[in-house]
PDB file with one MODEL, atoms N, CA, C and O in Angstrom:
MODEL        1
ATOM      1  N   MET A   1      -9.614 -13.064  -6.440  1.00  0.00           N
ATOM      2  CA  MET A   1     -10.213 -14.014  -5.212  1.00  0.00           C
ATOM      3  C   MET A   1      -9.924 -15.194  -5.419  1.00  0.00           C
ATOM      4  O   MET A   1      -9.636 -15.815  -6.443  1.00  0.00           O
ATOM      5  N   VAL A   2      -9.991 -15.385  -4.681  1.00  0.00           N
ATOM      6  CA  VAL A   2      -9.220 -16.849  -3.493  1.00  0.00           C
ATOM      7  C   VAL A   2     -10.597 -17.445  -2.371  1.00  0.00           C
ATOM      8  O   VAL A   2     -11.378 -16.550  -2.049  1.00  0.00           O
ATOM      9  N   GLY A   3     -10.850 -18.624  -1.893  1.00  0.00           N
ATOM     10  CA  GLY A   3     -11.619 -18.363  -1.393  1.00  0.00           C
ATOM     11  C   GLY A   3     -11.817 -20.657  -1.645  1.00  0.00           C
ATOM     12  O   GLY A   3     -11.116 -21.538  -2.144  1.00  0.00           O
ATOM     13  N   VAL A   4     -13.424 -20.584  -0.803  1.00  0.00           N
ATOM     14  CA  VAL A   4     -13.910 -21.666  -1.153  1.00  0.00           C
ATOM     15  C   VAL A   4     -15.530 -21.799  -0.360  1.00  0.00           C
ATOM     16  O   VAL A   4     -16.065 -21.219   0.584  1.00  0.00           O
ATOM     17  N   CYS A   5     -15.950 -22.924  -1.343  1.00  0.00           N
ATOM     18  CA  CYS A   5     -17.670 -22.092  -1.012  1.00  0.00           C
ATOM     19  C   CYS A   5     -18.155 -23.573  -0.538  1.00  0.00           C
ATOM     20  O   CYS A   5     -17.303 -24.441  -0.728  1.00  0.00           O
ATOM     21  N   HIS A   6     -19.460 -24.040   0.087  1.00  0.00           N
ATOM     22  CA  HIS A   6     -20.615 -24.011   0.306  1.00  0.00           C
ATOM     23  C   HIS A   6     -21.010 -24.570  -1.174  1.00  0.00           C
ATOM     24  O   HIS A   6     -21.489 -23.661  -1.851  1.00  0.00           O
ATOM     25  N   GLU A   7     -20.947 -25.701  -1.797  1.00  0.00           N
ATOM     26  CA  GLU A   7     -21.613 -26.655  -2.568  1.00  0.00           C
ATOM     27  C   GLU A   7     -22.454 -26.808  -3.331  1.00  0.00           C
ATOM     28  O   GLU A   7     -22.290 -26.854  -4.550  1.00  0.00           O
ATOM     29  N   ASN A   8     -23.396 -26.901  -2.803  1.00  0.00           N
ATOM     30  CA  ASN A   8     -24.745 -27.439  -2.823  1.00  0.00           C
ATOM     31  C   ASN A   8     -25.043 -25.418  -2.834  1.00  0.00           C
ATOM     32  O   ASN A   8     -26.010 -25.096  -3.525  1.00  0.00           O
ATOM     33  N   MET A   9     -24.505 -24.574  -2.342  1.00  0.00           N
ATOM     34  CA  MET A   9     -25.338 -23.094  -2.254  1.00  0.00           C
ATOM     35  C   MET A   9     -25.034 -21.836  -3.293  1.00  0.00           C
ATOM     36  O   MET A   9     -25.841 -20.957  -3.597  1.00  0.00           O
ATOM     37  N   VAL A  10     -23.813 -21.956  -3.710  1.00  0.00           N
ATOM     38  CA  VAL A  10     -23.193 -21.626  -5.016  1.00  0.00           C
ATOM     39  C   VAL A  10     -23.686 -22.396  -6.552  1.00  0.00           C
ATOM     40  O   VAL A  10     -23.709 -21.799  -7.628  1.00  0.00           O
ATOM     41  N   LYS A  11     -23.961 -23.466  -6.401  1.00  0.00           N
ATOM     42  CA  LYS A  11     -24.190 -24.558  -7.631  1.00  0.00           C
ATOM     43  C   LYS A  11     -25.569 -24.608  -7.922  1.00  0.00           C
ATOM     44  O   LYS A  11     -25.879 -25.270  -8.913  1.00  0.00           O
ATOM     45  N   ASP A  12     -27.044 -23.700  -6.867  1.00  0.00           N
ATOM     46  CA  ASP A  12     -27.939 -23.063  -6.775  1.00  0.00           C
ATOM     47  C   ASP A  12     -28.169 -21.978  -7.940  1.00  0.00           C
ATOM     48  O   ASP A  12     -29.027 -21.703  -8.778  1.00  0.00           O
ATOM     49  N   LYS A  13     -26.721 -21.452  -7.446  1.00  0.00           N
ATOM     50  CA  LYS A  13     -26.677 -19.849  -8.614  1.00  0.00           C
ATOM     51  C   LYS A  13     -26.114 -20.103  -9.850  1.00  0.00           C
ATOM     52  O   LYS A  13     -25.668 -19.158 -10.502  1.00  0.00           O
ATOM     53  N   GLU A  14     -26.063 -21.276 -10.288  1.00  0.00           N
ATOM     54  CA  GLU A  14     -24.694 -21.909 -11.454  1.00  0.00           C
ATOM     55  C   GLU A  14     -23.410 -21.108 -11.381  1.00  0.00           C
ATOM     56  O   GLU A  14     -22.832 -20.758 -12.410  1.00  0.00           O
ATOM     57  N   TYR A  15     -23.005 -20.843 -10.285  1.00  0.00           N
ATOM     58  CA  TYR A  15     -21.406 -20.797  -9.326  1.00  0.00           C
ATOM     59  C   TYR A  15     -21.314 -19.368  -9.968  1.00  0.00           C
ATOM     60  O   TYR A  15     -20.186 -18.906 -10.142  1.00  0.00           O
ATOM     61  N   ALA A  16     -22.508 -18.568 -10.367  1.00  0.00           N
ATOM     62  CA  ALA A  16     -22.595 -16.505 -10.331  1.00  0.00           C
ATOM     63  C   ALA A  16     -22.545 -16.160  -9.551  1.00  0.00           C
ATOM     64  O   ALA A  16     -22.973 -16.695  -8.528  1.00  0.00           O
ATOM     65  N   ASN A  17     -22.012 -15.115  -9.620  1.00  0.00           N
ATOM     66  CA  ASN A  17     -22.744 -13.716  -8.250  1.00  0.00           C
ATOM     67  C   ASN A  17     -23.209 -14.476  -7.147  1.00  0.00           C
ATOM     68  O   ASN A  17     -24.343 -14.753  -6.758  1.00  0.00           O
ATOM     69  N   CYS A  18     -21.840 -14.806  -6.648  1.00  0.00           N
ATOM     70  CA  CYS A  18     -22.476 -15.831  -5.062  1.00  0.00           C
ATOM     71  C   CYS A  18     -21.683 -15.052  -3.931  1.00  0.00           C
ATOM     72  O   CYS A  18     -21.363 -15.676  -2.919  1.00  0.00           O
ATOM     73  N   TYR A  19     -21.259 -13.326  -4.100  1.00  0.00           N
ATOM     74  CA  TYR A  19     -19.960 -13.068  -3.395  1.00  0.00           C
ATOM     75  C   TYR A  19     -21.057 -12.317  -2.144  1.00  0.00           C
ATOM     76  O   TYR A  19     -22.147 -11.840  -2.459  1.00  0.00           O
ATOM     77  N   GLY A  20     -20.632 -12.325  -0.999  1.00  0.00           N
ATOM     78  CA  GLY A  20     -21.260 -11.589   0.464  1.00  0.00           C
ATOM     79  C   GLY A  20     -22.037 -12.654   0.804  1.00  0.00           C
ATOM     80  O   GLY A  20     -22.115 -13.767   0.284  1.00  0.00           O
ATOM     81  N   ILE A  21     -22.732 -12.075   1.949  1.00  0.00           N
ATOM     82  CA  ILE A  21     -23.064 -12.931   2.510  1.00  0.00           C
ATOM     83  C   ILE A  21     -24.533 -13.710   2.541  1.00  0.00           C
ATOM     84  O   ILE A  21     -25.370 -13.354   1.712  1.00  0.00           O
ATOM     85  N   LYS A  22     -24.904 -14.906   3.607  1.00  0.00           N
ATOM     86  CA  LYS A  22     -25.983 -15.875   2.705  1.00  0.00           C
ATOM     87  C   LYS A  22     -25.238 -16.509   1.051  1.00  0.00           C
ATOM     88  O   LYS A  22     -25.886 -17.290   0.354  1.00  0.00           O
ATOM     89  N   SER A  23     -24.099 -16.110   0.717  1.00  0.00           N
ATOM     90  CA  SER A  23     -24.243 -16.883  -0.528  1.00  0.00           C
ATOM     91  C   SER A  23     -23.466 -18.110  -1.100  1.00  0.00           C
ATOM     92  O   SER A  23     -23.278 -18.315  -2.298  1.00  0.00           O
ATOM     93  N   GLY A  24     -22.805 -19.339   0.517  1.00  0.00           N
ATOM     94  CA  GLY A  24     -21.769 -19.696   0.277  1.00  0.00           C
ATOM     95  C   GLY A  24     -20.126 -20.091   0.300  1.00  0.00           C
ATOM     96  O   GLY A  24     -19.498 -21.111   0.016  1.00  0.00           O
ATOM     97  N   THR A  25     -19.726 -18.612   0.838  1.00  0.00           N
ATOM     98  CA  THR A  25     -18.397 -18.544  -0.021  1.00  0.00           C
ATOM     99  C   THR A  25     -17.989 -17.739   1.686  1.00  0.00           C
ATOM    100  O   THR A  25     -18.699 -17.242   2.561  1.00  0.00           O
ATOM    101  N   TYR A  26     -16.601 -17.934   1.548  1.00  0.00           N
ATOM    102  CA  TYR A  26     -15.668 -17.429   3.090  1.00  0.00           C
ATOM    103  C   TYR A  26     -14.812 -17.247   1.476  1.00  0.00           C
ATOM    104  O   TYR A  26     -14.578 -18.283   0.854  1.00  0.00           O
ATOM    105  N   LEU A  27     -14.432 -16.049   0.950  1.00  0.00           N
ATOM    106  CA  LEU A  27     -13.638 -15.365   0.273  1.00  0.00           C
ATOM    107  C   LEU A  27     -12.205 -13.844  -0.168  1.00  0.00           C
ATOM    108  O   LEU A  27     -12.590 -12.715  -0.474  1.00  0.00           O
ATOM    109  N   VAL A  28     -11.094 -14.112  -0.111  1.00  0.00           N
ATOM    110  CA  VAL A  28     -10.567 -12.639  -0.037  1.00  0.00           C
ATOM    111  C   VAL A  28     -10.449 -12.337  -1.619  1.00  0.00           C
ATOM    112  O   VAL A  28     -10.509 -13.208  -2.486  1.00  0.00           O
ATOM    113  N   GLY A  29     -10.317 -11.312  -1.787  1.00  0.00           N
ATOM    114  CA  GLY A  29     -10.191 -10.719  -2.775  1.00  0.00           C
ATOM    115  C   GLY A  29      -9.629  -9.408  -2.628  1.00  0.00           C
ATOM    116  O   GLY A  29      -9.936  -8.704  -1.666  1.00  0.00           O
ATOM    117  N   GLN A  30      -8.719  -8.982  -3.634  1.00  0.00           N
ATOM    118  CA  GLN A  30      -8.368  -8.289  -3.660  1.00  0.00           C
ATOM    119  C   GLN A  30      -8.751  -6.648  -3.532  1.00  0.00           C
ATOM    120  O   GLN A  30      -9.745  -6.551  -4.252  1.00  0.00           O
ATOM    121  N   ASN A  31      -8.427  -5.140  -2.907  1.00  0.00           N
ATOM    122  CA  ASN A  31      -9.149  -4.423  -3.271  1.00  0.00           C
ATOM    123  C   ASN A  31      -9.261  -3.568  -4.226  1.00  0.00           C
ATOM    124  O   ASN A  31      -8.544  -2.571  -4.142  1.00  0.00           O
ATOM    125  N   GLY A  32     -10.095  -3.686  -5.295  1.00  0.00           N
ATOM    126  CA  GLY A  32      -9.614  -1.880  -6.720  1.00  0.00           C
ATOM    127  C   GLY A  32      -9.613  -0.734  -6.111  1.00  0.00           C
ATOM    128  O   GLY A  32      -9.159   0.238  -6.713  1.00  0.00           O
ATOM    129  N   ASN A  33     -10.252  -0.555  -4.438  1.00  0.00           N
ATOM    130  CA  ASN A  33     -10.124   0.747  -4.870  1.00  0.00           C
ATOM    131  C   ASN A  33      -8.287   1.232  -3.977  1.00  0.00           C
ATOM    132  O   ASN A  33      -7.578   2.209  -4.215  1.00  0.00           O
ATOM    133  N   ASN A  34      -8.122   0.409  -3.259  1.00  0.00           N
ATOM    134  CA  ASN A  34      -6.870   0.929  -2.661  1.00  0.00           C
ATOM    135  C   ASN A  34      -5.822  -0.921  -2.589  1.00  0.00           C
ATOM    136  O   ASN A  34      -5.902  -2.050  -2.103  1.00  0.00           O
ATOM    137  N   PRO A  35      -5.213  -0.320  -3.195  1.00  0.00           N
ATOM    138  CA  PRO A  35      -4.457  -2.220  -3.745  1.00  0.00           C
ATOM    139  C   PRO A  35      -3.159  -2.690  -2.672  1.00  0.00           C
ATOM    140  O   PRO A  35      -2.136  -3.295  -2.992  1.00  0.00           O
ATOM    141  N   THR A  36      -3.514  -2.259  -1.460  1.00  0.00           N
ATOM    142  CA  THR A  36      -2.483  -2.515   0.139  1.00  0.00           C
ATOM    143  C   THR A  36      -3.893  -3.148   0.749  1.00  0.00           C
ATOM    144  O   THR A  36      -4.146  -3.262   1.948  1.00  0.00           O
ATOM    145  N   THR A  37      -4.191  -3.281   0.365  1.00  0.00           N
ATOM    146  CA  THR A  37      -5.220  -3.609   1.083  1.00  0.00           C
ATOM    147  C   THR A  37      -6.779  -4.752   0.846  1.00  0.00           C
ATOM    148  O   THR A  37      -6.890  -4.660  -0.377  1.00  0.00           O
ATOM    149  N   ALA A  38      -7.498  -5.335   1.126  1.00  0.00           N
ATOM    150  CA  ALA A  38      -8.467  -7.349   0.900  1.00  0.00           C
ATOM    151  C   ALA A  38      -8.771  -7.204   1.083  1.00  0.00           C
ATOM    152  O   ALA A  38      -8.598  -6.365   1.968  1.00  0.00           O
ATOM    153  N   ILE A  39     -10.556  -7.817   0.579  1.00  0.00           N
ATOM    154  CA  ILE A  39     -11.554  -7.966   1.040  1.00  0.00           C
ATOM    155  C   ILE A  39     -12.024  -8.922   1.631  1.00  0.00           C
ATOM    156  O   ILE A  39     -11.994  -9.820   0.790  1.00  0.00           O
ATOM    157  N   SER A  40     -12.604  -9.472   2.887  1.00  0.00           N
ATOM    158  CA  SER A  40     -13.233 -10.421   2.686  1.00  0.00           C
ATOM    159  C   SER A  40     -14.541 -10.992   3.061  1.00  0.00           C
ATOM    160  O   SER A  40     -15.222 -10.685   4.039  1.00  0.00           O
ATOM    161  N   PHE A  41     -14.816 -11.927   2.082  1.00  0.00           N
ATOM    162  CA  PHE A  41     -16.814 -12.027   2.186  1.00  0.00           C
ATOM    163  C   PHE A  41     -17.353 -12.607   3.297  1.00  0.00           C
ATOM    164  O   PHE A  41     -17.249 -11.762   4.186  1.00  0.00           O
ATOM    165  N   HIS A  42     -17.783 -13.420   3.655  1.00  0.00           N
ATOM    166  CA  HIS A  42     -17.982 -14.083   4.353  1.00  0.00           C
ATOM    167  C   HIS A  42     -20.311 -15.138   4.420  1.00  0.00           C
ATOM    168  O   HIS A  42     -21.464 -14.711   4.460  1.00  0.00           O
ATOM    169  N   ASN A  43     -19.773 -16.223   4.395  1.00  0.00           N
ATOM    170  CA  ASN A  43     -21.070 -16.494   4.084  1.00  0.00           C
ATOM    171  C   ASN A  43     -22.075 -16.156   5.320  1.00  0.00           C
ATOM    172  O   ASN A  43     -23.261 -16.473   5.226  1.00  0.00           O
ATOM    173  N   SER A  44     -21.719 -15.698   6.138  1.00  0.00           N
ATOM    174  CA  SER A  44     -22.367 -16.192   7.661  1.00  0.00           C
ATOM    175  C   SER A  44     -22.352 -15.155   8.397  1.00  0.00           C
ATOM    176  O   SER A  44     -23.394 -14.608   8.758  1.00  0.00           O
ATOM    177  N   LEU A  45     -21.437 -14.831   8.650  1.00  0.00           N
ATOM    178  CA  LEU A  45     -20.980 -13.192   9.970  1.00  0.00           C
ATOM    179  C   LEU A  45     -20.648 -12.706   9.157  1.00  0.00           C
ATOM    180  O   LEU A  45     -19.846 -13.053   8.291  1.00  0.00           O
ATOM    181  N   ALA A  46     -21.620 -11.155   9.394  1.00  0.00           N
ATOM    182  CA  ALA A  46     -21.570 -10.037   8.740  1.00  0.00           C
ATOM    183  C   ALA A  46     -20.710  -9.334   9.047  1.00  0.00           C
ATOM    184  O   ALA A  46     -20.367  -8.359   8.378  1.00  0.00           O
ATOM    185  N   VAL A  47     -20.083  -9.759  10.342  1.00  0.00           N
ATOM    186  CA  VAL A  47     -19.150  -8.538  10.560  1.00  0.00           C
ATOM    187  C   VAL A  47     -17.710  -9.037  10.371  1.00  0.00           C
ATOM    188  O   VAL A  47     -16.724  -8.516  10.891  1.00  0.00           O
ATOM    189  N   PHE A  48     -17.706 -10.608   9.191  1.00  0.00           N
ATOM    190  CA  PHE A  48     -16.036 -10.652   8.150  1.00  0.00           C
ATOM    191  C   PHE A  48     -17.167 -10.193   6.962  1.00  0.00           C
ATOM    192  O   PHE A  48     -16.513  -9.478   6.202  1.00  0.00           O
ATOM    193  N   ASN A  49     -18.430 -10.267   6.500  1.00  0.00           N
ATOM    194  CA  ASN A  49     -18.806  -9.982   4.758  1.00  0.00           C
ATOM    195  C   ASN A  49     -18.262  -8.530   4.526  1.00  0.00           C
ATOM    196  O   ASN A  49     -18.359  -7.451   5.111  1.00  0.00           O
ATOM    197  N   ARG A  50     -17.658  -8.996   3.420  1.00  0.00           N
ATOM    198  CA  ARG A  50     -17.542  -7.401   2.848  1.00  0.00           C
ATOM    199  C   ARG A  50     -16.258  -6.031   3.854  1.00  0.00           C
ATOM    200  O   ARG A  50     -16.261  -4.834   4.138  1.00  0.00           O
ATOM    201  N   LYS A  51     -15.368  -7.229   4.040  1.00  0.00           N
ATOM    202  CA  LYS A  51     -14.626  -6.173   5.769  1.00  0.00           C
ATOM    203  C   LYS A  51     -12.991  -5.844   4.616  1.00  0.00           C
ATOM    204  O   LYS A  51     -12.599  -6.648   3.770  1.00  0.00           O
ATOM    205  N   GLU A  52     -12.655  -5.167   4.772  1.00  0.00           N
ATOM    206  CA  GLU A  52     -11.911  -4.579   4.395  1.00  0.00           C
ATOM    207  C   GLU A  52     -10.335  -4.637   5.427  1.00  0.00           C
ATOM    208  O   GLU A  52      -9.952  -3.994   6.404  1.00  0.00           O
ATOM    209  N   ILE A  53      -9.951  -5.365   4.891  1.00  0.00           N
ATOM    210  CA  ILE A  53      -8.195  -6.661   5.910  1.00  0.00           C
ATOM    211  C   ILE A  53      -6.843  -5.557   4.837  1.00  0.00           C
ATOM    212  O   ILE A  53      -6.422  -5.832   3.713  1.00  0.00           O
ATOM    213  N   VAL A  54      -6.353  -3.953   5.987  1.00  0.00           N
ATOM    214  CA  VAL A  54      -5.740  -3.804   5.776  1.00  0.00           C
ATOM    215  C   VAL A  54      -3.696  -4.239   5.831  1.00  0.00           C
ATOM    216  O   VAL A  54      -3.067  -4.888   6.666  1.00  0.00           O
ATOM    217  N   GLY A  55      -3.320  -3.674   4.817  1.00  0.00           N
ATOM    218  CA  GLY A  55      -1.624  -4.553   4.477  1.00  0.00           C
ATOM    219  C   GLY A  55      -1.771  -5.892   4.141  1.00  0.00           C
ATOM    220  O   GLY A  55      -0.703  -6.454   3.898  1.00  0.00           O
ATOM    221  N   TRP A  56      -3.008  -6.729   4.032  1.00  0.00           N
ATOM    222  CA  TRP A  56      -3.121  -8.346   2.930  1.00  0.00           C
ATOM    223  C   TRP A  56      -3.964  -7.496   1.569  1.00  0.00           C
ATOM    224  O   TRP A  56      -4.970  -6.805   1.411  1.00  0.00           O
ATOM    225  N   ASN A  57      -2.740  -8.100   0.686  1.00  0.00           N
ATOM    226  CA  ASN A  57      -3.175  -8.154  -0.577  1.00  0.00           C
ATOM    227  C   ASN A  57      -1.822  -9.024  -1.614  1.00  0.00           C
ATOM    228  O   ASN A  57      -0.591  -9.021  -1.651  1.00  0.00           O
ATOM    229  N   PHE A  58      -2.773  -9.587  -2.227  1.00  0.00           N
ATOM    230  CA  PHE A  58      -2.108 -10.461  -3.386  1.00  0.00           C
ATOM    231  C   PHE A  58      -2.223 -10.042  -5.009  1.00  0.00           C
ATOM    232  O   PHE A  58      -3.043  -9.380  -5.644  1.00  0.00           O
ATOM    233  N   GLU A  59      -0.956 -10.779  -5.372  1.00  0.00           N
ATOM    234  CA  GLU A  59      -0.478 -10.491  -7.304  1.00  0.00           C
ATOM    235  C   GLU A  59      -0.583 -11.298  -7.640  1.00  0.00           C
ATOM    236  O   GLU A  59      -0.690 -12.251  -6.869  1.00  0.00           O
ATOM    237  N   THR A  60      -0.618 -11.445  -8.785  1.00  0.00           N
ATOM    238  CA  THR A  60      -0.675 -12.459  -9.582  1.00  0.00           C
ATOM    239  C   THR A  60       0.680 -13.250  -9.620  1.00  0.00           C
ATOM    240  O   THR A  60       1.660 -12.541  -9.391  1.00  0.00           O
ATOM    241  N   SER A  61       0.888 -14.346  -9.821  1.00  0.00           N
ATOM    242  CA  SER A  61       1.805 -15.477  -8.757  1.00  0.00           C
ATOM    243  C   SER A  61       2.578 -15.733  -7.945  1.00  0.00           C
ATOM    244  O   SER A  61       3.599 -16.422  -7.928  1.00  0.00           O
ATOM    245  N   ASP A  62       1.706 -14.748  -6.760  1.00  0.00           N
ATOM    246  CA  ASP A  62       1.616 -15.149  -4.666  1.00  0.00           C
ATOM    247  C   ASP A  62       0.313 -16.206  -5.470  1.00  0.00           C
ATOM    248  O   ASP A  62      -0.540 -16.333  -6.349  1.00  0.00           O
ATOM    249  N   PHE A  63       1.250 -16.934  -3.961  1.00  0.00           N
ATOM    250  CA  PHE A  63       0.704 -18.620  -3.239  1.00  0.00           C
ATOM    251  C   PHE A  63      -0.328 -17.806  -2.500  1.00  0.00           C
ATOM    252  O   PHE A  63      -0.320 -16.720  -1.922  1.00  0.00           O
ATOM    253  N   VAL A  64      -1.189 -18.715  -2.732  1.00  0.00           N
ATOM    254  CA  VAL A  64      -2.859 -17.771  -1.639  1.00  0.00           C
ATOM    255  C   VAL A  64      -2.555 -19.949  -1.132  1.00  0.00           C
ATOM    256  O   VAL A  64      -2.395 -20.927  -1.862  1.00  0.00           O
ATOM    257  N   VAL A  65      -2.637 -19.745   0.938  1.00  0.00           N
ATOM    258  CA  VAL A  65      -2.685 -21.126   1.008  1.00  0.00           C
ATOM    259  C   VAL A  65      -3.459 -21.188   1.850  1.00  0.00           C
ATOM    260  O   VAL A  65      -3.313 -20.651   2.948  1.00  0.00           O
ATOM    261  N   ILE A  66      -4.799 -22.104   1.373  1.00  0.00           N
ATOM    262  CA  ILE A  66      -5.831 -21.975   2.594  1.00  0.00           C
ATOM    263  C   ILE A  66      -6.088 -22.835   3.859  1.00  0.00           C
ATOM    264  O   ILE A  66      -5.493 -23.866   3.546  1.00  0.00           O
ATOM    265  N   SER A  67      -6.729 -23.103   5.391  1.00  0.00           N
ATOM    266  CA  SER A  67      -6.730 -23.715   5.474  1.00  0.00           C
ATOM    267  C   SER A  67      -8.193 -23.638   6.421  1.00  0.00           C
ATOM    268  O   SER A  67      -8.741 -22.686   6.976  1.00  0.00           O
ATOM    269  N   ILE A  68      -8.585 -25.262   6.319  1.00  0.00           N
ATOM    270  CA  ILE A  68      -9.740 -25.121   6.995  1.00  0.00           C
ATOM    271  C   ILE A  68      -9.474 -26.444   8.332  1.00  0.00           C
ATOM    272  O   ILE A  68      -8.687 -27.371   8.525  1.00  0.00           O
ATOM    273  N   ASN A  69     -10.569 -25.874   8.970  1.00  0.00           N
ATOM    274  CA  ASN A  69     -10.412 -26.234  10.804  1.00  0.00           C
ATOM    275  C   ASN A  69     -11.761 -26.537  11.373  1.00  0.00           C
ATOM    276  O   ASN A  69     -12.220 -25.807  12.252  1.00  0.00           O
ATOM    277  N   PHE A  70     -12.390 -27.516  10.947  1.00  0.00           N
ATOM    278  CA  PHE A  70     -13.959 -27.961  10.518  1.00  0.00           C
ATOM    279  C   PHE A  70     -14.719 -27.562  11.871  1.00  0.00           C
ATOM    280  O   PHE A  70     -15.669 -26.797  12.035  1.00  0.00           O
ATOM    281  N   GLU A  71     -13.551 -28.795  13.343  1.00  0.00           N
ATOM    282  CA  GLU A  71     -13.507 -28.438  15.351  1.00  0.00           C
ATOM    283  C   GLU A  71     -14.097 -27.018  15.029  1.00  0.00           C
ATOM    284  O   GLU A  71     -15.248 -26.599  15.154  1.00  0.00           O
ATOM    285  N   GLU A  72     -13.053 -26.460  14.616  1.00  0.00           N
ATOM    286  CA  GLU A  72     -13.200 -24.534  15.162  1.00  0.00           C
ATOM    287  C   GLU A  72     -14.680 -24.195  14.304  1.00  0.00           C
ATOM    288  O   GLU A  72     -15.707 -23.779  14.840  1.00  0.00           O
ATOM    289  N   ASP A  73     -14.517 -24.459  12.982  1.00  0.00           N
ATOM    290  CA  ASP A  73     -15.306 -23.158  12.069  1.00  0.00           C
ATOM    291  C   ASP A  73     -14.220 -22.891  11.319  1.00  0.00           C
ATOM    292  O   ASP A  73     -13.523 -23.802  11.765  1.00  0.00           O
ATOM    293  N   LEU A  74     -13.541 -22.366  10.545  1.00  0.00           N
ATOM    294  CA  LEU A  74     -12.237 -22.053  10.716  1.00  0.00           C
ATOM    295  C   LEU A  74     -12.282 -22.270   9.356  1.00  0.00           C
ATOM    296  O   LEU A  74     -12.479 -23.330   8.761  1.00  0.00           O
ATOM    297  N   VAL A  75     -11.999 -20.715   8.742  1.00  0.00           N
ATOM    298  CA  VAL A  75     -11.212 -20.365   7.014  1.00  0.00           C
ATOM    299  C   VAL A  75     -10.521 -19.366   6.888  1.00  0.00           C
ATOM    300  O   VAL A  75     -10.799 -18.167   6.852  1.00  0.00           O
ATOM    301  N   CYS A  76      -9.179 -20.171   6.791  1.00  0.00           N
ATOM    302  CA  CYS A  76      -7.409 -19.797   7.171  1.00  0.00           C
ATOM    303  C   CYS A  76      -6.910 -19.017   5.858  1.00  0.00           C
ATOM    304  O   CYS A  76      -6.804 -19.658   4.812  1.00  0.00           O
ATOM    305  N   PHE A  77      -6.642 -17.833   5.883  1.00  0.00           N
ATOM    306  CA  PHE A  77      -5.919 -17.425   3.952  1.00  0.00           C
ATOM    307  C   PHE A  77      -4.807 -16.958   4.281  1.00  0.00           C
ATOM    308  O   PHE A  77      -4.752 -15.774   4.613  1.00  0.00           O
ATOM    309  N   GLN A  78      -3.407 -17.919   4.273  1.00  0.00           N
ATOM    310  CA  GLN A  78      -2.794 -17.353   4.566  1.00  0.00           C
ATOM    311  C   GLN A  78      -1.691 -16.973   2.925  1.00  0.00           C
ATOM    312  O   GLN A  78      -1.918 -17.835   2.077  1.00  0.00           O
ATOM    313  N   ARG A  79      -0.882 -16.142   2.553  1.00  0.00           N
ATOM    314  CA  ARG A  79       0.188 -15.227   1.892  1.00  0.00           C
ATOM    315  C   ARG A  79       1.059 -16.381   1.516  1.00  0.00           C
ATOM    316  O   ARG A  79       0.423 -17.277   2.070  1.00  0.00           O
ATOM    317  N   ARG A  80       2.198 -17.047   0.888  1.00  0.00           N
ATOM    318  CA  ARG A  80       2.757 -17.568   1.220  1.00  0.00           C
ATOM    319  C   ARG A  80       4.260 -16.334  -0.320  1.00  0.00           C
ATOM    320  O   ARG A  80       5.335 -16.554  -0.879  1.00  0.00           O
ATOM    321  N   GLY A  81       3.841 -15.867  -0.288  1.00  0.00           N
ATOM    322  CA  GLY A  81       4.930 -15.103  -1.299  1.00  0.00           C
ATOM    323  C   GLY A  81       4.362 -15.621  -3.178  1.00  0.00           C
ATOM    324  O   GLY A  81       3.265 -15.923  -3.647  1.00  0.00           O
ATOM    325  N   LYS A  82       5.877 -15.493  -3.833  1.00  0.00           N
ATOM    326  CA  LYS A  82       5.175 -15.088  -5.153  1.00  0.00           C
ATOM    327  C   LYS A  82       5.900 -16.822  -5.972  1.00  0.00           C
ATOM    328  O   LYS A  82       6.717 -17.582  -5.453  1.00  0.00           O
ATOM    329  N   LYS A  83       5.265 -16.951  -7.245  1.00  0.00           N
ATOM    330  CA  LYS A  83       5.815 -18.451  -7.325  1.00  0.00           C
ATOM    331  C   LYS A  83       7.077 -18.478  -7.869  1.00  0.00           C
ATOM    332  O   LYS A  83       7.390 -17.688  -8.759  1.00  0.00           O
ATOM    333  N   GLY A  84       7.840 -19.304  -7.429  1.00  0.00           N
ATOM    334  CA  GLY A  84       9.536 -19.162  -7.791  1.00  0.00           C
ATOM    335  C   GLY A  84      10.347 -19.017  -7.112  1.00  0.00           C
ATOM    336  O   GLY A  84      11.532 -19.344  -7.181  1.00  0.00           O
ATOM    337  N   ALA A  85       9.258 -18.031  -5.694  1.00  0.00           N
ATOM    338  CA  ALA A  85      10.748 -17.592  -4.884  1.00  0.00           C
ATOM    339  C   ALA A  85      10.815 -18.043  -3.724  1.00  0.00           C
ATOM    340  O   ALA A  85       9.920 -18.525  -3.029  1.00  0.00           O
ATOM    341  N   ALA A  86      12.528 -17.793  -3.379  1.00  0.00           N
ATOM    342  CA  ALA A  86      13.401 -18.561  -1.906  1.00  0.00           C
ATOM    343  C   ALA A  86      12.003 -18.617  -1.155  1.00  0.00           C
ATOM    344  O   ALA A  86      11.932 -19.076  -0.014  1.00  0.00           O
TER     345      ALA A  86
ENDMDL
END
């Protein structure tokens, strides 16, 4: 699981059990049911909460870059391959 969060929202929950809607998180997690997909978690938009992302997964040693665009209210996740790979 990788992502970003609203610290004030997850701090009140002691940084535990913060998955899903109105929890302060924007996450992408590996889908245990299907290793070729990921699951997104979104703080405020139900359409993106617990949504399966087909063809987007990551493994141990992969780099995942997270970009935040505050002007457009966007959080973007980009997989960049394995550590040490060209």
